[in-house]
Phi, psi and omega in degrees: 000142177278163180295324183292322177296319175297317179300315183292321175298318179298316179295318178299315177299317182292319180294318178299315178296316177293322172298319178298313180295323182292314183292326177306324185265013181279136178297142174306331178292342182260001184298323178295310175296328177293325175297320178297322182286325178292327177292324177291319179292326176291330175297320176301314182297324175299309178306314179293325182287324175297319181296316182297313179291330182281336177292327176049045174299315174225164175298320178294318179297319181294315178296313177296325178292320176296314176302319179294322176296317183293318181297315184289324180289319178296327176293325177294310178303313178301318181297318177296320184288322177293313179301318177296318179295320177296323177290327176292338177291331185272346178294145181275142180268000181292327181296336182279336181281143177264000000 
């Protein structure tokens, strides 16, 4: 393994650990605004992944870029579905009764 790959894997591991620790400590009341923020960040990740996949410098970069596009897109869709479900829980059911 080259030094650059090890450095990048270390940064990825560190970012994942820090992200997990930050999210774990969030109050349940803040989950809906947090989901909105993560959807915006995932949109940035999708753009970066599309650029990576589109450059096609190496086959590995194209494969990883494609995987990143799929993963970030599924994360965005899941985030919107979860946010929508959470918001429906807070809607009043009084309007439905006659």
